[in-house]
N, CA, C and O atoms as a printed pandas DataFrame, in Angstrom:
     atom_number atom_name residue_name chain_id  residue_number  x_coord  y_coord  z_coord
0              1         N          MET        A               1  100.857   25.510  111.265
1              2        CA          MET        A               1  100.443   26.363  112.638
2              3         C          MET        A               1   99.527   27.258  111.252
3              4         O          MET        A               1  100.054   27.532  110.174
4              5         N          SER        A               2   98.538   27.487  111.512
5              6        CA          SER        A               2   97.627   28.237  110.468
6              7         C          SER        A               2   96.781   29.462  111.095
7              8         O          SER        A               2   95.576   29.230  110.999
8              9         N          PRO        A               3   97.006   30.426  111.575
9             10        CA          PRO        A               3   95.362   31.482  111.755
10            11         C          PRO        A               3   93.920   30.458  110.961
11            12         O          PRO        A               3   92.935   31.103  111.318
12            13         N          THR        A               4   93.676   29.891  110.564
13            14        CA          THR        A               4   92.785   29.440  110.333
14            15         C          THR        A               4   91.921   28.740  110.929
15            16         O          THR        A               4   90.803   28.766  110.415
16            17         N          HIS        A               5   92.097   27.890  112.177
17            18        CA          HIS        A               5   91.931   27.474  112.629
18            19         C          HIS        A               5   91.073   28.084  113.954
19            20         O          HIS        A               5   91.673   28.617  114.887
20            21         N          LYS        A               6   89.718   27.957  113.934
21            22        CA          LYS        A               6   89.024   28.905  115.170
22            23         C          LYS        A               6   89.048   28.394  116.739
23            24         O          LYS        A               6   89.221   29.300  117.554
24            25         N          ASN        A               7   88.886   26.962  117.308
25            26        CA          ASN        A               7   88.724   25.837  117.844
26            27         C          ASN        A               7   89.730   25.377  118.698
27            28         O          ASN        A               7   89.583   24.403  119.436
28            29         N          ARG        A               8   91.305   26.415  118.579
29            30        CA          ARG        A               8   92.460   24.642  118.965
30            31         C          ARG        A               8   92.217   25.370  120.687
31            32         O          ARG        A               8   91.561   26.296  121.166
32            33         N          SER        A               9   92.920   24.598  121.060
33            34        CA          SER        A               9   93.131   24.777  122.176
34            35         C          SER        A               9   94.235   25.271  122.661
35            36         O          SER        A               9   95.277   25.217  122.007
36            37         N          LEU        A              10   94.167   25.897  124.029
37            38        CA          LEU        A              10   95.475   26.991  124.533
38            39         C          LEU        A              10   96.941   26.408  124.404
39            40         O          LEU        A              10   98.014   26.889  124.039
40            41         N          SER        A              11   96.435   24.872  124.968
41            42        CA          SER        A              11   98.094   24.327  124.701
42            43         C          SER        A              11   98.853   24.081  123.541
43            44         O          SER        A              11  100.077   24.023  123.664
44            45         N          ASP        A              12   98.228   23.894  122.209
45            46        CA          ASP        A              12   98.241   23.920  120.567
46            47         C          ASP        A              12   98.766   25.383  120.540
47            48         O          ASP        A              12   99.912   25.432  120.093
48            49         N          ILE        A              13   98.390   26.261  120.798
49            50        CA          ILE        A              13   98.555   27.837  120.721
50            51         C          ILE        A              13   99.821   28.283  122.167
51            52         O          ILE        A              13  100.595   29.151  121.763
52            53         N          GLU        A              14  100.014   28.000  123.146
53            54        CA          GLU        A              14  101.227   28.209  124.157
54            55         C          GLU        A              14  102.308   27.498  122.725
55            56         O          GLU        A              14  103.063   28.064  121.934
56            57         N          THR        A              15  101.912   26.010  122.904
57            58        CA          THR        A              15  103.134   25.195  121.476
58            59         C          THR        A              15  103.726   26.116  120.575
59            60         O          THR        A              15  104.909   26.378  120.355
60            61         N          ASP        A              16  102.535   26.614  120.036
61            62        CA          ASP        A              16  103.133   27.455  118.228
62            63         C          ASP        A              16  103.706   28.189  118.734
63            64         O          ASP        A              16  104.895   28.098  118.430
64            65         N          LEU        A              17  103.323   29.571  119.968
65            66        CA          LEU        A              17  104.052   30.633  120.284
66            67         C          LEU        A              17  105.775   30.145  120.621
67            68         O          LEU        A              17  106.820   30.730  120.340
68            69         N          MET        A              18  105.577   29.080  121.200
69            70        CA          MET        A              18  107.103   28.708  121.907
70            71         C          MET        A              18  108.225   28.528  120.674
71            72         O          MET        A              18  109.373   28.964  120.589
72            73         N          ASN        A              19  107.325   27.601  119.629
73            74        CA          ASN        A              19  107.873   27.422  118.093
74            75         C          ASN        A              19  108.776   28.414  118.031
75            76         O          ASN        A              19  109.931   28.602  118.412
76            77         N          CYS        A              20  107.900   29.027  117.421
77            78        CA          CYS        A              20  108.108   30.477  117.039
78            79         C          CYS        A              20  109.115   31.356  117.618
79            80         O          CYS        A              20  109.881   31.991  116.894
80            81         N          LEU        A              21  109.158   31.437  119.155
81            82        CA          LEU        A              21  110.343   32.175  119.888
82            83         C          LEU        A              21  111.555   31.414  119.504
83            84         O          LEU        A              21  112.455   32.026  118.929
84            85         N          LEU        A              22  111.664   30.336  119.718
85            86        CA          LEU        A              22  112.947   29.416  119.224
86            87         C          LEU        A              22  112.846   29.876  118.776
87            88         O          LEU        A              22  112.721   30.917  119.421
88            89         N          LYS        A              23  112.665   30.274  116.839
89            90        CA          LYS        A              23  113.046   29.699  115.986
90            91         C          LYS        A              23  113.420   30.946  115.653
91            92         O          LYS        A              23  114.188   31.025  114.695
92            93         N          ALA        A              24  113.093   31.930  116.174
93            94        CA          ALA        A              24  113.760   32.951  115.438
94            95         C          ALA        A              24  114.907   33.712  115.740
95            96         O          ALA        A              24  114.970   33.912  116.953
96            97         N          PRO        A              25  115.839   34.214  115.108
97            98        CA          PRO        A              25  117.265   34.730  114.585
98            99         C          PRO        A              25  117.454   35.761  115.850
99           100         O          PRO        A              25  116.905   36.860  115.926
100          101         N          THR        A              26  118.036   35.385  116.493
101          102        CA          THR        A              26  119.322   36.238  117.681
102          103         C          THR        A              26  119.688   37.376  117.467
103          104         O          THR        A              26  120.604   37.644  116.690
104          105         N          ILE        A              27  118.700   38.651  118.454
105          106        CA          ILE        A              27  119.014   39.734  117.833
106          107         C          ILE        A              27  119.928   39.772  119.066
107          108         O          ILE        A              27  120.139   39.161  120.114
108          109         N          ASP        A              28  120.348   40.818  118.370
109          110        CA          ASP        A              28  121.981   41.327  119.493
110          111         C          ASP        A              28  121.110   42.555  120.175
111          112         O          ASP        A              28  120.592   43.304  119.346
112          113         N          TYR        A              29  120.914   42.818  121.326
113          114        CA          TYR        A              29  119.749   43.471  121.683
114          115         C          TYR        A              29  121.108   44.151  123.095
115          116         O          TYR        A              29  121.622   43.593  124.064
116          117         N          PRO        A              30  121.273   45.917  122.365
117          118        CA          PRO        A              30  122.335   46.483  122.851
118          119         C          PRO        A              30  122.006   46.692  124.914
119          120         O          PRO        A              30  122.195   47.885  125.155
120          121         N          TRP        A              31  121.695   46.077  125.982
121          122        CA          TRP        A              31  121.508   46.549  127.361
122          123         C          TRP        A              31  122.060   47.537  127.834
123          124         O          TRP        A              31  121.385   48.179  128.639
124          125         N          ASN        A              32  123.559   48.062  127.507
125          126        CA          ASN        A              32  124.057   48.555  128.194
126          127         C          ASN        A              32  123.540   50.384  127.217
127          128         O          ASN        A              32  123.554   50.464  125.988
128          129         N          PRO        A              33  123.219   51.381  127.989
129          130        CA          PRO        A              33  122.543   52.293  126.662
130          131         C          PRO        A              33  124.282   53.797  126.341
131          132         O          PRO        A              33  124.410   54.868  125.747
132          133         N          ALA        A              34  125.140   52.914  127.148
133          134        CA          ALA        A              34  125.736   54.038  126.813
134          135         C          ALA        A              34  127.212   53.025  125.507
135          136         O          ALA        A              34  128.334   53.255  125.055
136          137         N          ASP        A              35  126.179   51.946  125.457
137          138        CA          ASP        A              35  127.382   51.355  124.686
138          139         C          ASP        A              35  127.030   52.114  123.083
139          140         O          ASP        A              35  125.870   52.256  122.697
140          141         N          ILE        A              36  128.075   52.494  122.374
141          142        CA          ILE        A              36  128.189   53.764  120.965
142          143         C          ILE        A              36  126.749   52.864  119.919
143          144         O          ILE        A              36  125.888   53.410  119.229
144          145         N          ASP        A              37  127.038   50.880  120.256
145          146        CA          ASP        A              37  126.110   50.743  118.826
146          147         C          ASP        A              37  124.492   50.871  119.610
147          148         O          ASP        A              37  123.998   49.792  119.280
148          149         N          THR        A              38  123.663   51.438  120.268
149          150        CA          THR        A              38  122.574   51.383  121.178
150          151         C          THR        A              38  121.999   52.198  119.487
151          152         O          THR        A              38  121.297   51.738  118.586
152          153         N          ALA        A              39  122.828   53.832  119.678
153          154        CA          ALA        A              39  121.972   54.557  118.937
154          155         C          ALA        A              39  121.609   53.880  117.594
155          156         O          ALA        A              39  120.470   53.982  117.138
156          157         N          ASP        A              40  122.405   53.315  117.081
157          158        CA          ASP        A              40  122.285   52.375  115.302
158          159         C          ASP        A              40  121.415   50.680  115.756
159          160         O          ASP        A              40  120.693   49.780  115.328
160          161         N          TYR        A              41  121.915   51.008  116.518
161          162        CA          TYR        A              41  120.284   49.789  117.011
162          163         C          TYR        A              41  118.956   50.376  117.188
163          164         O          TYR        A              41  117.950   50.197  116.502
164          165         N          TYR        A              42  119.114   51.085  118.192
165          166        CA          TYR        A              42  117.642   51.487  117.432
166          167         C          TYR        A              42  117.321   52.396  116.529
167          168         O          TYR        A              42  116.171   52.815  116.653
168          169         N          ALA        A              43  117.978   52.877  115.607
169          170        CA          ALA        A              43  117.460   53.430  114.508
170          171         C          ALA        A              43  117.409   52.715  113.510
171          172         O          ALA        A              43  116.675   53.108  112.603
172          173         N          ARG        A              44  118.297   51.191  113.290
173          174        CA          ARG        A              44  118.027   49.813  112.581
174          175         C          ARG        A              44  116.573   49.920  112.972
175          176         O          ARG        A              44  115.841   50.096  111.997
176          177         N          SER        A              45  115.911   49.855  114.231
177          178        CA          SER        A              45  115.037   48.634  114.578
178          179         C          SER        A              45  114.313   49.784  114.340
179          180         O          SER        A              45  114.026   49.577  113.161
180          181         N          ASP        A              46  113.642   51.203  114.698
181          182        CA          ASP        A              46  112.924   52.099  114.338
182          183         C          ASP        A              46  112.625   52.485  112.976
183          184         O          ASP        A              46  111.697   53.265  112.762
184          185         N          ARG        A              47  113.280   52.040  112.094
185          186        CA          ARG        A              47  112.833   52.017  110.537
186          187         C          ARG        A              47  111.965   51.041  109.923
187          188         O          ARG        A              47  111.678   50.861  108.739
188          189         N          HIS        A              48  111.668   50.547  110.804
189          190        CA          HIS        A              48  110.689   49.447  110.049
190          191         C          HIS        A              48  108.942   49.390  110.635
191          192         O          HIS        A              48  108.013   48.786  110.099
192          193         N          PHE        A              49  108.894   50.652  112.518
193          194        CA          PHE        A              49  107.770   51.360  112.335
194          195         C          PHE        A              49  108.104   52.576  112.209
195          196         O          PHE        A              49  108.223   53.366  113.146
196          197         N          TYR        A              50  108.279   52.817  111.055
197          198        CA          TYR        A              50  108.058   54.315  110.691
198          199         C          TYR        A              50  106.903   54.685  109.756
199          200         O          TYR        A              50  106.802   54.532  108.539
200          201         N          PHE        A              51  105.740   55.413  110.991
201          202        CA          PHE        A              51  104.456   56.260  110.317
202          203         C          PHE        A              51  104.671   56.933  110.518
203          204         O          PHE        A              51  103.640   57.595  110.638
204          205         N          GLU        A              52  105.990   57.856  110.860
205          206        CA          GLU        A              52  105.166   59.433  109.962
206          207         C          GLU        A              52  104.938   59.850  108.372
207          208         O          GLU        A              52  103.819   60.341  108.222
208          209         N          ASN        A              53  105.434   59.807  107.587
209          210        CA          ASN        A              53  104.576   59.462  106.335
210          211         C          ASN        A              53  103.416   58.834  105.678
211          212         O          ASN        A              53  103.155   58.812  104.475
212          213         N          TRP        A              54  102.785   58.346  106.631
213          214        CA          TRP        A              54  101.454   56.878  106.519
214          215         C          TRP        A              54  100.256   58.881  106.882
215          216         O          TRP        A              54  100.558   59.702  107.749
216          217         N          SER        A              55   99.446   58.969  106.211
217          218        CA          SER        A              55   97.948   59.299  106.432
218          219         C          SER        A              55   97.390   59.004  107.839
219          220         O          SER        A              55   97.854   58.048  108.461
220          221         N          ASP        A              56   96.397   59.789  108.386
221          222        CA          ASP        A              56   95.891   59.623  108.799
222          223         C          ASP        A              56   94.845   58.400  108.823
223          224         O          ASP        A              56   94.641   57.596  109.733
224          225         N          ALA        A              57   94.239   58.495  107.546
225          226        CA          ALA        A              57   92.900   57.490  107.054
226          227         C          ALA        A              57   94.328   56.723  106.555
227          228         O          ALA        A              57   95.030   57.731  106.478
228          229         N          GLU        A              58   94.930   55.972  106.293
229          230        CA          GLU        A              58   96.400   54.888  106.269
230          231         C          GLU        A              58   96.021   54.293  107.258
231          232         O          GLU        A              58   95.336   53.270  107.248
232          233         N          LEU        A              59   96.648   55.186  108.725
233          234        CA          LEU        A              59   96.871   54.892  109.512
234          235         C          LEU        A              59   95.452   53.377  110.137
235          236         O          LEU        A              59   95.368   52.216  110.538
236          237         N          TYR        A              60   94.695   54.536  109.802
237          238        CA          TYR        A              60   92.579   53.934  110.270
238          239         C          TYR        A              60   92.049   52.669  109.765
239          240         O          TYR        A              60   91.318   51.846  110.316
240          241         N          ASP        A              61   92.770   52.696  108.164
241          242        CA          ASP        A              61   92.863   51.341  107.374
242          243         C          ASP        A              61   93.312   50.104  107.847
243          244         O          ASP        A              61   92.826   49.034  108.211
244          245         N          ARG        A              62   94.804   50.814  107.665
245          246        CA          ARG        A              62   95.599   49.015  108.297
246          247         C          ARG        A              62   95.298   48.881  109.527
247          248         O          ARG        A              62   94.998   47.709  109.755
248          249         N          SER        A              63   95.229   49.629  110.554
249          250        CA          SER        A              63   94.625   49.399  112.471
250          251         C          SER        A              63   93.228   48.476  112.308
251          252         O          SER        A              63   92.920   47.481  112.964
252          253         N          GLN        A              64   92.267   49.317  110.905
253          254        CA          GLN        A              64   91.342   47.422  110.540
254          255         C          GLN        A              64   91.491   47.256  110.570
255          256         O          GLN        A              64   91.336   46.677  111.645
256          257         N          SER        A              65   92.934   46.596  109.477
257          258        CA          SER        A              65   92.655   45.566  108.593
258          259         C          SER        A              65   92.984   44.278  109.943
259          260         O          SER        A              65   92.667   43.105  110.138
260          261         N          PHE        A              66   93.608   45.092  110.486
261          262        CA          PHE        A              66   94.150   43.782  112.010
262          263         C          PHE        A              66   93.486   43.903  112.783
263          264         O          PHE        A              66   93.736   43.089  113.672
264          265         N          SER        A              67   92.496   44.654  113.054
265          266        CA          SER        A              67   91.550   44.645  114.016
266          267         C          SER        A              67   90.852   43.310  113.549
267          268         O          SER        A              67   90.613   42.304  114.216
268          269         N          ILE        A              68   90.446   43.726  111.477
269          270        CA          ILE        A              68   89.239   42.260  111.070
270          271         C          ILE        A              68   90.101   40.863  111.181
271          272         O          ILE        A              68   89.556   39.782  110.955
272          273         N          TRP        A              69   91.801   40.991  111.631
273          274        CA          TRP        A              69   92.366   39.985  111.153
274          275         C          TRP        A              69   92.223   39.445  112.609
275          276         O          TRP        A              69   91.359   38.588  112.796
276          277         N          TRP        A              70   92.601   39.653  113.128
277          278        CA          TRP        A              70   92.740   39.144  115.215
278          279         C          TRP        A              70   91.623   39.371  115.334
279          280         O          TRP        A              70   91.515   38.843  116.441
280          281         N          GLN        A              71   90.584   39.750  115.112
281          282        CA          GLN        A              71   88.656   39.040  115.734
282          283         C          GLN        A              71   88.160   37.207  114.502
283          284         O          GLN        A              71   87.325   36.302  114.503
284          285         N          SER        A              72   89.335   37.652  113.716
285          286        CA          SER        A              72   89.097   36.502  113.340
286          287         C          SER        A              72   89.704   34.722  113.968
287          288         O          SER        A              72   89.305   33.587  114.229
288          289         N          LEU        A              73   90.454   35.262  113.943
289          290        CA          LEU        A              73   91.255   33.850  115.189
290          291         C          LEU        A              73   90.874   32.945  116.231
291          292         O          LEU        A              73   91.717   32.218  116.756
């Protein structure tokens, strides 16, 4: 799988997506909001998406980079 292929069939893309999903590590999601571990789960997962210290300019630059990358697929 490579993002450099621009003219891939939908079937190939779906196959790659399925392979990625099947190879992903299992994450125990706390389905019960009353579970004590729920707050800890969200605190840990939110650390990966912490944008509060980013300036508006940095958020803009990163979103533009992502947009350019996405359009190149």
